[in-house]
N, C-alpha and C positions, 0 to 999 in steps of 0.2 A: 558548423556550428559550435562553438563552445562557450558555456557559462560561465560565469568570472571563475576566477581561480579563487574565492573562499570557497564558493558554491562546489567548483569540479574535487577542490580539495576536502572537501567533509563528506561527499559522493564517497571518492577513493577510501576514507578512514573508516567509516560508516556509520550510519546513523539511524534509529526509527521513526521511519513515517507510516502516522499512520491514514488509512483513507480512509477518508471524510467524509463521515455519512450527511441525511437531508434532516433537516425542521422543519416538522409540516405541524399546522396548528388538525382541528377536529373535523375540518373543511376539507381538509388538505392539499393547505396553501402551505405557500414557504411562513415559517414562524421564523422571520430576522432576526429576531433576537436571541433565540433560543440557536441559530444556525450562528450565531457571534460567538455564542458562550459557549461550544463547541471549537469553536477555532481558539478560544483562550484556553481552556481546559487542553487543547494540547499542548501551545505553547509553553503555560506554566508545569506541566506534568514534566519539562525539558526532550519532548521529541527535538529532533532535527527537524522535519518538515513536517506539511501534508500535502496527499494527494488530492484533488477535487476533483470531480468530473468523469467521475472512476465508477466499477459497478457498484460501491457501495453505496455514491452519490446517487444511486439509480439512473441505467441509462438514459430513463423516459423522461427524464429534463430537457431534451432534447428534438423531445416530441413537439411538430408547431405552434399545436392548442396548449401545452404544457411553458416552451419557450424561458425555461431558467439557468439555461446552460451558462451563458455568460453575468446572470445575476448572480449564481453562486459561486462564480469564481471571483467577481467583485467584492464581493461579501469576506471571504476569507484573506485574499488582498489587502482590502481597509482594515480588517483586523490586524494581521499583520505588524501593518503601519502604522498604526495607530501609535504605542509607542514605543519606545526602542526595546529591540529585544536582547540586543548587547553583545550577540553572538549571530555569526552565519543562522541562516533559517531557511532552507529549500521551497519553494511551492513551484508544486509539479502538477499541472492539469493534466485529464486524462482526453484525449481526442480519438475519435471512431469513426465510424461509416466511411465511405468510396474515399478517393483522393480528396476532389472537392471538398466533400465537406470537412474530410480533417485538416487540408491547411486553410480553412477558414478557421476552426478552431485552432489550429495553430496560430494566426495571427490573433484571433481573440484573446488567446493565452499569454502571450510574448505582451501585447501593449497593456494589459495588464500588469506586467511585471515579474509574470512569470519567468522560472528560470530553465525547463525544460519539459518535453510532456512526456506523457505514459502511450505508444502506442498502441491502442487495440487493436485486437484482431475480430473483434466480436461482430459477426455479421457476414464475413466475408468467406465461406467455407468452400463458395463458388469458385474463389480465385484462386489462379495459381502463385508458384513459392517468388517467380519473377516477378508475376502482377505485384508483387505483396513488397518485393523490395523495392521497383518503382517509386510504389506509395510512399515510403518509409523516407527514400532521400527525396522526394518533393516535399515530403514533411520537415525536412531535417535542412530546407534552404530558409527555414527561415524560424527557426526553433530546434535547440540542441534536443537529442535523443533518450527515452528510455525505453529501452527493449521492452517487450512482455510477452511471455511464454503461459498463454490461461487454459487451465486444465478444460478439455472440450462437454465435460459436465455443467456447465455454465457460459455458453456459448464459444469457447477455445475451440483449436481445432490442435491435430498431431501437426510441427513439422519437420523438417529433418535436418540432419546436420550440419552437411552441406547448406540449406538455408540460414543458419545461426552461422558457419563458415562466411559467407557473403554480406546478412546483418552487423556483423562485427566489425566489416570493414569501411562501414558506412562511417567517414568524417565527421560526421555530427554525434552517431551513438558514444554517451556517454557511462552509460549504467543500462546492464539489464535486470528487471524484475523474473525470474524464474517461478512459473506458479501452477506445471502440469499436474502436482500431485503426483508426482509418478518417479521412483529414484533414477531408471534407467534414462529416462525422458531433459531430468534435471543433469545430470553427467554428461550425456551431449554440448547441453548450450555450456558447458565449464567446460568441456574440451575443444568445443569448437571455438570461444575467446582464447583460450591459452595456444592456438595455434591463429591466430591471428596477428598480425604487425603490431596490434594494434591492444595487444594484451594487457599493459600495464596502464592504458588509460580508459580500462573498463569497469567499472565497477559491479559485481554481481552481489543482488538482492534476493532473499529470500520470499517468494510469496506464498509457499507451501504451509499452510496454516498447518496442516496435519504435521506438520515434523518441524517447527520454529529452530529449538533448540540446536538437539542435532545439525540441523544444518548451521549454523552459525559456528558450532566447537569444531567443524569438522574443516582440516586441510586439504587441502586435493593437491596430489602429485601427478602430473599427466607429463606423459612423456608422448613429447610433438612428434610433426610428421619426419622433422627434418634429425630425430632422434635426441634433440634436449630434452632433459626433464626441467619441468618453473613445476612450481606453485602458486593453486590461485586460492581465497578463501570468499567465504558466504562474507561479506562486512556489515551486512546490516538487513531490515528488513522491511516491505515497503504492504502492507497487512492489513485486512480487514479486522482482523482479530484486534490486531494492535490499535484499533478505534472504540475500545473496551481495555479497563485495568493499564492506559497506556504508562502509566506515573512507575508501575513497577515495571513494565516492558524495557523501560528506560533502567532501571534499576537493572534489569537480566543482562542487557548488551553490554553495562559496564561491568558487570560480574565477570561477562564470559570474554572481554576482552584482555582484564588482567587477568585471569587465568592462562588464558593463549600468549599472553607477554611475558610471562613466569619462566615458560620453557616445560613446567613441570605436567605430570600426567595429573587431568583433574578428578575429581572425587566422583563416586560411581552417582554417589547423590545426583548425580545432575541431570543423567542417563534418567533418573526414577524421575526427575524433575519434569524432562519433556514431555513424557508419558502424562504427567495431569495437564499438562498448560494443553498437551493432545485430545487429550478427555472433553478438559473444560470448550476446547474449540468444537467437540464434536458437539455440543450440548449449544452451544450458539449457534454454528452453522446447521446445527438440523440435520446432521449425515445419515439420520435413521429415514429418513424422506427425501433421500436423495439433493438436497439445500434449501428445498425450497422454502424454508423459514429463513435463509441467513441472514437477509439484511434487516428481516423485523426480530432475530435473537439479539442482533446487534441493538436495536432501538430498544427492545426490554431489559438490557442490562443500564443503557444509559436514563432508561426513565426509572428504574430503581435504584439509580444513584442520583436522581434530581436532575439531571441535564438536556432530557425531553419529556417533553408532558406527555406523549403519546408512542405509542409505533406506527402511527400510521405511515402509510407508503402511497405513492401517486396510486401504484396499480390497488383497487381495494381488494384484490384477491391476493391478494402478498402479504401474508399475518403469520401467527405463527402457526405452526401445525398442531395436533393433537400430543397433549403431554411434552410439547419442549419446552412449557415454564417451568414444569415440575423437573425436568433434566438440567435447565437452567440455577436454580434453586436445589439443584441433587450436587452443583458441584462447588457452590460456594459453600455450601454445607459440607464437603469434603476439603477444600484448597484453600481454605479460607487466608491463606497468605500469600493468594495470586492476585488480589483483589486488592483497588486503590481506595475505596471507599472513605475510608478516615482522613485521606488526602482529600478529596473533594467534599469530604462534610465541614473540614478545618478551613476549606478557604471559597467556595463556591459564593455565602454573602457577597463576599470584597468581588468577585467578581461580576456577579449581578449589577452591583452597585456601582459598578466603574463603567461596565458597558453601558446602566440606566442613564450617565450623565455625561458620553459621551457624543 
């Protein structure tokens, strides 16, 4: 199954896809207004899409007692359709769980106008790779697929290069997000895609929030099993990190594309900026505490910018770690050029007014 031509073209060209957070009020109930405000922020920032129902949206939205999966997908889709954006905008829905659950979620996403689903392996550590591939094929019967290599520390698992070779050959696969936070495993996915007959049909996106800029700058030159040499690039990102400071992320990707199109050697300042971005991510994602505050950290930045009212998560125990707020303040101080606070300050009242009138 394939997305529309303009969506597939945008996927292959590469774009910024923020992983959409979940806006809650002080009672940990869905804040529909601020949920729409977040979507509006990503649209106005120049992002090329949003990913909803993913880890950053909190997997608990699927719990029967919470039951927010369809609602949050619908809210994002409604805000995207509220007024013409004037450009392709990719709607990505996360699907999770066993085959039956994932297929049901894929059908919900398809019916709500989503273009593609991000296929999470979360919670399936005991499944064989063969079972995971059959699951993906079943999902792909209903909607195009965006593969996802998630790091084990937040629910993912290690997968072999052979798995990714077979995954790339599934006709519905149009993109793969590599997010193992591991150079060796990231390379295995790229090598696997390059050895697929579908190499040119599959876009590679970074989810390695610890190495975003380097991933985007690198051209991989891979010798296939046949001996042929092919080149592959990581063309964009689908990132929790890009749920904040999104307008600057859009500028960053434009700069990377310009540098690569020039064919000239890039300024080493970009390598320094990569480290600054990684340092910021460390504060947001709470790497000092094994990522325990990663979602709350994203919420904290959005709260400081006025986009969220608070940092509440569905799980009351999911909050900032001791010292994490101070770390976020530090990276704000050390790298002021990376945030988009001025952009939000100049536009947020307009967004609020228009959403309230809709």
